[in-house]
NUFISE-529296 format. One record per residue (C-alpha): x, z, y; residue number from 1; residue in three letters. Coordinates in steps of 0.5 Angstrom, whole numbers. Layout:
N
(pt (X Z Y) NUM "ALA"),
...
END
This chain:
84
(pt (21 25 41) 1 "MET"),
(pt (14 23 42) 2 "PRO"),
(pt (9 27 39) 3 "SER"),
(pt (4 25 34) 4 "GLU"),
(pt (-3 22 37) 5 "ASP"),
(pt (-10 22 33) 6 "HIS"),
(pt (-14 15 35) 7 "ILE"),
(pt (-20 12 33) 8 "THR"),
(pt (-20 5 30) 9 "ILE"),
(pt (-23 2 36) 10 "ARG"),
(pt (-18 6 40) 11 "GLU"),
(pt (-13 2 36) 12 "LEU"),
(pt (-16 -5 37) 13 "ARG"),
(pt (-16 -4 44) 14 "GLY"),
(pt (-9 -2 45) 15 "HIS"),
(pt (-5 -4 39) 16 "LEU"),
(pt (1 -6 44) 17 "ALA"),
(pt (1 1 47) 18 "GLU"),
(pt (1 5 40) 19 "HIS"),
(pt (6 0 37) 20 "LEU"),
(pt (11 2 43) 21 "ARG"),
(pt (10 9 42) 22 "HIS"),
(pt (11 8 34) 23 "VAL"),
(pt (17 4 36) 24 "ARG"),
(pt (20 10 40) 25 "ALA"),
(pt (20 14 34) 26 "GLY"),
(pt (13 17 35) 27 "GLY"),
(pt (7 16 30) 28 "SER"),
(pt (0 15 30) 29 "VAL"),
(pt (-6 18 26) 30 "THR"),
(pt (-12 13 25) 31 "ILE"),
(pt (-19 16 24) 32 "THR"),
(pt (-25 14 22) 33 "SER"),
(pt (-31 18 23) 34 "HIS"),
(pt (-26 24 25) 35 "GLY"),
(pt (-23 23 18) 36 "GLN"),
(pt (-16 21 18) 37 "PRO"),
(pt (-15 14 14) 38 "VAL"),
(pt (-8 12 16) 39 "ALA"),
(pt (-2 13 19) 40 "ARG"),
(pt (3 9 23) 41 "LEU"),
(pt (10 11 23) 42 "VAL"),
(pt (17 7 25) 43 "PRO"),
(pt (20 3 20) 44 "VAL"),
(pt (27 4 23) 45 "ALA"),
(pt (27 11 20) 46 "SER"),
(pt (28 8 13) 47 "LEU"),
(pt (35 8 12) 48 "ALA"),
(pt (37 2 8) 49 "PRO"),
(pt (40 2 1) 50 "ARG"),
(pt (47 1 0) 51 "ARG"),
(pt (49 -3 -7) 52 "ALA"),
(pt (52 2 -12) 53 "GLY"),
(pt (50 8 -8) 54 "PHE"),
(pt (48 11 -15) 55 "MET"),
(pt (54 10 -18) 56 "ARG"),
(pt (57 15 -23) 57 "GLY"),
(pt (50 19 -23) 58 "GLU"),
(pt (47 17 -30) 59 "PHE"),
(pt (50 13 -36) 60 "THR"),
(pt (46 8 -40) 61 "ILE"),
(pt (46 9 -47) 62 "PRO"),
(pt (50 4 -52) 63 "LYS"),
(pt (44 3 -56) 64 "ASP"),
(pt (40 1 -50) 65 "PHE"),
(pt (39 -6 -52) 66 "ASP"),
(pt (38 -5 -59) 67 "ASP"),
(pt (31 -7 -62) 68 "PRO"),
(pt (26 -1 -63) 69 "LEU"),
(pt (25 1 -70) 70 "GLN"),
(pt (17 0 -70) 71 "ASP"),
(pt (17 -6 -66) 72 "MET"),
(pt (17 -11 -72) 73 "ASP"),
(pt (11 -7 -75) 74 "ALA"),
(pt (7 -7 -68) 75 "SER"),
(pt (8 -14 -67) 76 "ILE"),
(pt (5 -16 -74) 77 "ALA"),
(pt (0 -11 -74) 78 "ALA"),
(pt (-7 -14 -72) 79 "PRO"),
(pt (-10 -13 -66) 80 "LEU"),
(pt (-17 -10 -68) 81 "MET"),
(pt (-18 -6 -75) 82 "PRO"),
(pt (-21 -10 -80) 83 "ARG"),
(pt (-28 -8 -83) 84 "LYS"),
END
């Protein structure tokens, strides 16, 4: 797998297609400005797509999840600014 390259913004502008080919092949590119890293290009394909239902059975929703909060009515009726 290609290694990570450090390039300047000027280098990126001048050779964008070349750096994108490097990233597409599995590499990454750190972009620097005045010697400091400011961004990284990494391949998007490395993110695995999520499957529907992949968390099934991992947590449960309480039966009272949709019930109104006890203090909701009081917070709606309260003035936004305290009266003087």
